[in-house]
Each structure stands twice: as C-alpha cells, then as structure tokens.
C-alpha positions as CSV (number, residue, x, y, z in Angstrom):
1,M,-91.3,-109.0,61.6
2,R,-88.3,-110.6,59.7
3,I,-87.2,-108.4,56.8
4,L,-84.5,-108.9,54.3
5,I,-82.6,-106.0,52.8
6,T,-80.5,-105.9,49.7
7,G,-78.2,-103.0,49.5
8,S,-78.0,-103.1,53.3
9,S,-74.7,-101.4,53.3
10,G,-75.6,-98.5,51.5
11,Q,-77.1,-95.4,53.0
12,I,-80.9,-96.0,52.8
13,G,-80.2,-99.8,53.5
14,T,-78.2,-98.8,56.7
15,N,-80.6,-96.4,58.0
16,A,-83.8,-98.5,57.5
17,A,-81.9,-101.5,58.7
18,L,-81.0,-99.6,62.0
19,A,-84.6,-97.9,62.5
20,L,-86.3,-101.4,61.8
21,Q,-84.0,-102.8,64.5
22,A,-84.8,-100.2,66.9
23,R,-88.5,-100.8,66.7
24,G,-87.8,-104.7,67.4
25,D,-87.8,-106.1,63.8
26,E,-85.2,-108.8,62.8
27,V,-83.2,-107.8,59.8
28,Q,-81.1,-109.7,57.5
29,G,-78.9,-107.8,55.1
30,I,-77.2,-108.8,51.8
31,D,-74.6,-106.6,50.2
32,S,-71.6,-107.0,48.1
33,R,-69.4,-105.2,50.5
34,P,-69.0,-104.9,54.4
35,N,-71.0,-102.2,56.1
36,T,-68.6,-99.5,56.9
37,W,-70.7,-97.9,59.1
38,T,-72.2,-100.1,61.8
39,D,-71.7,-104.0,62.8
40,K,-75.1,-104.2,64.1
41,V,-76.8,-105.2,60.7
42,P,-76.0,-109.0,60.0
43,T,-74.8,-108.9,56.4
44,E,-74.2,-111.8,53.9
45,L,-71.5,-110.6,51.4
46,A,-72.9,-111.6,47.9
47,D,-73.2,-110.1,44.5
48,I,-76.8,-111.1,44.0
49,G,-76.4,-110.1,40.1
50,R,-73.9,-113.3,40.0
51,L,-75.9,-115.8,41.8
52,P,-78.0,-118.7,40.4
53,V,-81.5,-117.2,39.4
54,G,-83.9,-116.9,42.6
55,E,-81.3,-118.0,45.0
56,L,-80.2,-115.8,47.7
57,P,-77.7,-116.7,50.6
58,V,-80.2,-116.5,53.5
59,Q,-82.5,-119.1,55.2
60,G,-85.8,-119.2,56.5
61,K,-88.9,-117.2,55.7
62,F,-89.2,-113.5,55.5
63,D,-92.2,-111.0,55.8
64,V,-91.0,-108.8,53.0
65,V,-87.9,-108.1,51.0
66,V,-86.6,-104.7,50.6
67,H,-84.4,-104.4,47.3
68,L,-82.2,-101.5,47.4
69,A,-79.3,-103.1,45.9
70,A,-78.0,-101.1,42.7
71,H,-75.4,-99.2,40.9
72,A,-76.2,-95.6,41.2
73,K,-74.6,-92.4,40.3
74,V,-76.3,-91.5,36.9
75,F,-73.2,-90.1,35.0
76,E,-70.9,-93.1,36.3
77,L,-73.4,-95.5,34.4
78,V,-73.4,-93.3,31.2
79,E,-69.8,-94.1,31.4
80,H,-70.1,-97.8,32.3
81,P,-73.4,-99.1,31.0
82,E,-72.7,-102.5,32.0
83,R,-73.6,-101.4,35.5
84,A,-77.1,-100.9,34.3
85,L,-77.4,-104.3,33.0
86,A,-76.1,-105.6,36.3
87,N,-78.9,-103.5,37.9
88,M,-81.7,-105.4,36.1
89,T,-79.9,-108.9,36.9
90,M,-80.1,-108.0,40.4
91,C,-83.7,-107.0,40.3
92,F,-84.7,-110.2,38.2
93,N,-82.9,-112.6,40.6
94,V,-84.6,-111.1,43.8
95,L,-88.1,-111.1,41.9
96,E,-87.3,-114.6,41.4
97,Y,-86.6,-115.2,44.8
98,C,-89.7,-113.3,45.9
99,R,-92.0,-115.5,43.4
100,R,-90.5,-118.7,44.6
101,T,-90.9,-118.0,48.2
102,R,-94.0,-115.9,47.9
103,T,-92.6,-112.9,49.6
104,P,-93.6,-109.3,49.1
105,L,-91.2,-106.9,47.5
106,I,-90.5,-103.5,48.0
107,F,-88.3,-102.0,45.1
108,G,-86.3,-98.9,45.5
109,S,-86.6,-97.2,42.1
110,S,-85.8,-93.4,41.5
111,R,-87.2,-90.1,40.1
112,E,-85.0,-90.7,37.0
113,V,-87.8,-93.0,35.6
114,Y,-89.7,-89.6,34.8
115,G,-86.8,-88.4,32.5
116,D,-86.0,-84.8,31.8
117,I,-89.3,-83.0,32.6
118,H,-90.4,-79.4,32.7
119,R,-93.7,-79.8,34.6
120,H,-93.7,-78.3,38.1
121,I,-95.0,-81.4,39.8
122,T,-94.7,-84.9,38.8
123,E,-97.4,-87.6,39.8
124,E,-96.6,-91.1,39.7
125,S,-98.9,-92.1,36.5
126,Q,-97.1,-89.7,34.4
127,A,-94.0,-91.4,34.0
128,D,-92.9,-91.7,30.4
129,F,-91.5,-95.3,30.0
130,V,-90.9,-94.5,26.3
131,V,-87.9,-92.6,26.3
132,A,-85.0,-93.2,28.8
133,E,-82.6,-90.3,29.6
134,S,-79.8,-92.4,30.8
135,P,-78.6,-96.3,31.3
136,Y,-79.4,-95.6,34.9
137,S,-82.9,-94.6,34.2
138,A,-83.6,-97.5,31.9
139,S,-82.5,-100.1,34.5
140,K,-84.8,-98.6,37.0
141,I,-87.8,-98.4,34.2
142,A,-86.8,-102.1,33.4
143,G,-87.0,-103.2,37.0
144,E,-90.4,-101.6,37.6
145,A,-91.7,-103.2,34.5
146,F,-90.5,-106.6,35.6
147,I,-92.2,-106.1,38.9
148,Y,-95.4,-105.0,37.3
149,S,-95.4,-108.1,35.0
150,Y,-95.0,-110.4,38.2
151,F,-97.9,-109.1,39.8
152,E,-99.9,-109.9,36.4
153,C,-98.7,-113.1,35.9
154,Y,-97.9,-114.4,39.6
155,D,-99.9,-112.1,41.8
156,L,-96.8,-111.0,43.8
157,P,-97.5,-108.0,46.1
158,H,-95.2,-105.1,45.8
159,L,-94.4,-101.4,46.5
160,V,-92.2,-99.3,44.3
161,F,-90.9,-96.2,45.9
162,R,-89.2,-93.6,43.7
163,F,-86.8,-92.0,45.8
164,S,-85.4,-88.6,45.1
165,N,-81.9,-87.1,46.1
166,V,-81.8,-88.6,49.4
167,Y,-79.0,-87.1,51.6
168,G,-77.7,-86.9,55.2
169,R,-76.5,-89.7,57.5
170,Y,-74.2,-92.4,56.1
171,D,-74.0,-90.6,52.5
172,C,-70.1,-89.9,52.3
173,D,-68.6,-93.2,51.4
174,L,-65.5,-92.0,49.8
175,D,-64.3,-95.4,49.0
176,R,-67.2,-96.3,46.9
177,M,-69.3,-93.1,45.6
178,E,-69.2,-89.4,47.0
179,R,-72.7,-87.8,46.4
180,V,-73.0,-84.3,45.6
181,I,-74.2,-83.0,49.2
182,P,-71.2,-84.5,51.2
183,L,-68.9,-83.5,48.3
184,F,-69.9,-79.8,48.4
185,I,-69.8,-79.8,52.2
186,R,-66.3,-81.3,52.4
187,K,-64.9,-78.8,49.4
188,I,-66.5,-75.7,50.7
189,N,-65.2,-76.6,54.2
190,E,-62.0,-76.9,53.0
191,E,-62.2,-73.9,50.8
192,Q,-61.6,-75.9,47.6
193,P,-63.3,-74.9,44.3
194,I,-66.4,-76.9,43.4
195,T,-67.8,-77.9,40.3
196,L,-71.5,-77.4,39.6
197,F,-73.0,-79.1,36.7
198,G,-76.4,-77.5,35.6
199,R,-77.0,-74.3,37.4
200,E,-80.5,-74.6,35.9
201,K,-81.2,-77.7,37.8
202,V,-84.3,-77.9,40.2
203,L,-84.3,-81.2,42.1
204,D,-86.2,-82.7,45.1
205,F,-83.8,-83.2,48.0
206,T,-85.1,-85.7,50.6
207,Y,-83.4,-86.0,54.1
208,V,-82.9,-89.6,54.9
209,D,-85.0,-89.6,58.0
210,D,-88.0,-88.6,56.1
211,C,-87.0,-91.2,53.4
212,V,-86.6,-94.0,56.0
213,D,-89.8,-93.1,57.8
214,G,-91.8,-93.4,54.5
215,V,-89.9,-97.0,53.8
216,L,-91.0,-98.1,57.3
217,K,-94.4,-96.9,56.6
218,G,-94.5,-98.9,53.5
219,I,-93.3,-102.2,55.0
220,N,-96.1,-101.8,57.5
221,A,-98.8,-101.1,54.6
222,L,-97.5,-104.1,52.5
223,I,-97.3,-106.7,55.2
224,A,-100.6,-105.8,56.6
225,G,-102.2,-106.1,53.2
226,R,-103.3,-102.6,52.9
227,I,-101.3,-102.3,49.7
228,H,-100.8,-104.8,47.1
229,R,-99.6,-102.9,43.8
230,E,-98.6,-99.6,44.4
231,T,-95.9,-97.1,43.1
232,I,-95.3,-93.9,45.3
233,N,-93.2,-91.1,45.0
234,L,-90.8,-90.8,48.1
235,A,-89.5,-86.9,48.6
236,F,-89.9,-83.8,50.4
237,G,-92.4,-82.4,47.5
238,Q,-90.4,-79.0,46.9
239,G,-87.8,-78.2,44.4
240,S,-84.5,-76.5,45.0
241,T,-81.7,-75.3,42.9
242,L,-78.1,-76.5,43.1
243,D,-77.2,-72.9,43.8
244,D,-79.7,-73.2,46.7
245,V,-77.6,-76.3,48.3
246,V,-74.4,-74.2,47.6
247,N,-75.6,-71.3,49.4
248,L,-77.2,-73.1,52.4
249,I,-73.9,-75.4,52.9
250,A,-71.7,-72.1,52.9
251,L,-74.2,-70.4,55.2
252,A,-74.1,-73.3,57.7
253,L,-70.4,-73.4,57.4
254,G,-69.5,-69.8,57.5
255,K,-67.6,-70.1,54.3
256,Q,-67.5,-68.6,50.9
257,A,-68.1,-71.0,48.2
258,N,-65.9,-71.0,44.9
259,V,-68.0,-72.3,42.2
260,D,-66.9,-73.3,38.7
261,Y,-70.4,-73.6,36.7
262,H,-70.4,-76.3,33.8
263,P,-73.6,-77.6,31.6
264,T,-75.5,-80.5,32.7
265,R,-73.7,-83.9,31.9
266,A,-75.2,-86.3,29.5
267,G,-78.1,-88.3,31.1
268,E,-78.8,-86.0,34.1
269,V,-82.2,-84.8,34.6
270,T,-82.4,-81.0,35.1
271,R,-86.0,-80.5,36.8
272,Y,-88.1,-82.9,39.0
273,V,-90.4,-81.9,41.9
274,A,-92.4,-84.7,43.4
275,D,-95.9,-85.0,43.7
276,I,-96.2,-86.8,47.3
277,G,-100.1,-86.6,47.6
278,K,-100.2,-90.6,47.1
279,A,-97.7,-91.0,50.0
280,R,-99.5,-88.8,52.2
281,K,-102.7,-90.6,51.3
282,L,-101.8,-94.1,51.5
283,L,-99.0,-94.2,53.9
284,G,-99.7,-91.2,56.1
285,Y,-96.2,-89.9,55.2
286,S,-95.4,-86.4,56.1
287,P,-91.8,-85.3,55.4
288,S,-90.7,-82.7,58.2
289,T,-87.0,-81.9,57.1
290,P,-86.5,-79.0,54.6
291,L,-83.3,-78.6,53.2
292,T,-82.7,-75.4,55.3
293,A,-82.8,-77.9,58.4
294,G,-81.4,-81.0,56.5
295,I,-78.2,-79.3,55.2
296,P,-77.1,-78.3,58.8
297,A,-77.9,-81.8,59.9
298,A,-76.1,-83.5,57.3
299,I,-73.0,-81.1,58.3
300,R,-73.3,-81.9,61.9
301,W,-73.1,-85.6,61.1
302,Q,-70.1,-85.5,58.9
303,R,-68.2,-83.7,61.9
304,E,-69.3,-86.1,64.5
305,S,-68.5,-89.0,62.3
306,G,-65.0,-87.6,61.6
307,R,-65.5,-87.1,57.9
308,L,-65.5,-83.3,58.0
C-alpha cells in the first residue's frame, strides 16, 4: 500500500510511518518541520494550511491519507487561538485533496471533542458539539463536521480516530512542545519541582504502540472497504489521575516527587475515560499496555535516546 501521512514528524506520525514501513508499505510524509527522530520517513516540508486549496506537494496516487497535522497542546491554543483556525484550514485543504483524488481519509481527532464531562465512560455518539471547551476542541469538532459533510455530499470514505493522551516513544520534542509525561519524567529525575494543574483530573492515557496498532488496523479496514464512515475512540479504556502518573514516574525512577498543585487551566478537560467497545468490535483493537507498564517503557526510551 502507498500511504500519505500529514504531520509525519510528530509522535503518532513518526511511529505510524515506521510501523507501516516495517510491514512493507510505502510511506510519504508531509510536515512543516523536519523529522528530528529519524531520516527513514521521506518528508516533504510544507505548511499545508498555506498551500492552494486541495493541492499537496506529492505525486501519484495514494491508497489512504492519514491526516495528523495539527497544532496541539490545549492551553497553548487558548493563548494563541489563531492556531485553532490553522487546524481547520489544514483539515479543509486535505479534505479537498482527498475529494479531488478520491482518496479515503483517516483523521486524527481528539477526546477533547467530548468536552468537560463527568460520566464514567464516553461512547462515540455522546460527543456534545454544542459547546466547545477550548479553541483546540473547536478545531477538532470543525474538522469532524467537515469530514462528515464530505461523506454526505461526495461519498468520501473516512475514519475518524479520537485519540486520548498518547505518550511514549518520540513524545519529548523540547524544541516544539514538551508533553506532560516526558516533562514530569525529566523534572522528577532531576529532582526539580513540578506543577500539576488539576489534581482532580481523571484521564485515559494511551501508550503509543497501542495507538499505532489501532491506526494500522484502521488503515487496513478502510482500504479493504470494511469501514466507510466511522468515528472510533482510540485509547486504553481506563482512567488515571495525574497523581497516579506522578507516583508511577517517581516509583520507576526511585525518586521523590516535589509537586506544586494548581487549579485546572482554562479549556482543559478534567475527566475522560474512553469507551473502546467500538474499536474492539470493528477493528479487533486490544490495547495491552497499562500505565504501570507504559511509564517504565517511556522512561527507558528517554534514557536510551539521550533525553534523560
């Protein structure tokens, strides 16, 4: 298969590209920045939000486009809402490319579309699109809405994945964006104080290998025609507090965590646990890495890569 990945220099994009290549697929990446993790993924450097509508700097036909390119980090988009608008523009341009070339699309959405909820489990149809908690969640809601409309109007096959707190290999790019788990690992290891925003948060942390396994299963199902228009949660399916994360990191490092607690910041979700029944049923998805195993694996990778 020949697969185009936007955001191919990011965490999920890099891991997915390497996994696809390992099984024999041809991968072409597009990203606004070079891949700092590997030189194995052919990458066209381009800001797809600034390209002519529907035009991407690639040649030939692809079996599927995996659109992962986006400005992330919820609170940063609260501070810089124009980045949310860029997310919508990128999604629209990719959609137009897929419509014109008749290429199925996989879209990397987020659990943020559910908003700040207090149910124990979240099922895909329960996302509330009336109220967006942040510009980031609004950009993902808008992306999903565009995609659903393109199926109705143009019969464009698609699969929307709602990711949830993906962590692990290739997630500590200090020059771009330091995510919470590698940040906590680095600071606890260096015996620096850490700031925890929202002690009450319960979130669903997904180890990157489980996430990529789901993405590859989705690619197979979409290309084979077993899926035409689905939205699927991709997570571990269990909730953990940020205190749980801190304690597991401290235990694995043999350190004492020095934590400064602050209220949750504007736009951040305080509770999300995914219902992954649909992913299990349609894709045979079966995540195998709980936080107790994923945290030590993430620490090992940071050490082996020289980032700890």
